[in-house]
C-alpha positions, -999 to +999 in steps of 0.1 A: +000+000+000+014+033-011+012+064+012+005+094-011+009+120+017+045+111+021+054+117-015+072+150-023+049+160-051+018+157-030+032+180-003+044+206-027+010+208-045-010+211-013+014+236+003+011+258-028-027+255-027-028+263+010-006+294+005-028+307-023-060+301-003-045+320+027-034+348+005-068+352-011-085+351+023-062+377+037-067+400+007-105+398+012-101+404+049-079+435+042-104+448+017-133+443+041-114+463+068-105+491+044-141+494+031-155+491+066-135+520+079-145+542+050-178+562+049-192+543+020-227+553+010-246+534-016-276+552-032-286+588-027-289+595+010-294+630+023-287+640+059-301+671+074-279+694+095-286+695+132-300+731+129-328+720+107-340+694+133-340+719+161-371+739+167-365+773+183-389+793+203-383+826+221-402+847+246-399+869+276-412+864+311-418+889+340-414+874+374-419+890+408-387+888+428-388+858+452-417+842+433-419+813+409-437+812+376-446+784+351-440+794+315-456+772+288-441+768+254-464+778+225-455+745+208-444+716+231-411+697+226-406+659+224-381+661+253-371+690+276-353+715+253-321+734+257-332+765+276-311+797+277-318+830+294-305+864+282-297+892+305-295+890+343-282+859+362-306+864+390-329+834+383-331+797+391-347+771+368-368+751+393-383+726+368-381+719+331-405+697+312-412+692+274-442+716+275-431+742+301-405+754+326-406+769+361-384+799+369-377+816+402-365+852+405-337+853+431-339+878+459-309+900+462-308+919+495-341+937+503-351+942+467-387+940+455-404+944+422-405+926+390-377+912+368-379+905+330-361+876+314-357+868+277-355+831+270-347+809+240-356+772+238-342+748+212-351+712+208-370+686+188-406+695+182-432+671+196-451+651+169-485+664+160-514+646+176-534+623+153-565+639+138-597+634+158-618+603+150-651+612+133-680+595+149-697+570+127-734+576+123-757+546+128-774+534+097-812+540+098-833+514+081-855+527+052-887+514+069-880+536+099-879+568+079-912+585+079-929+587+045-945+620+034 
């Protein structure tokens, strides 16, 4: 019985085949890594800048010193927005929700009166509510309708 694996021609052919297979596999792996690291986009995909997704609302509020006031946004946000105040730093944001915020005017010394703040809110607008469901009228049989 002859052992083909021990013959020199058999080992040379299989060694060459093994090296070629390993070379092709490593070339495909290298290509996959290179293409995976690139920002390759197939098809026409458009992305919107972040500014187009942000919905901005502005307003002003007048608060009596030492008091709190709830301010409701004209259009609610999906999540609590980024809220910025312009002007004085004598305020505290007590609470912030997607539809409103609560601000407190700080007391400084024995001051009294009113303080005005300008605010700007930026965030993702809440989705519109679904349209109201129209009631379905019950069908009236023809026999029940009065004849003239």
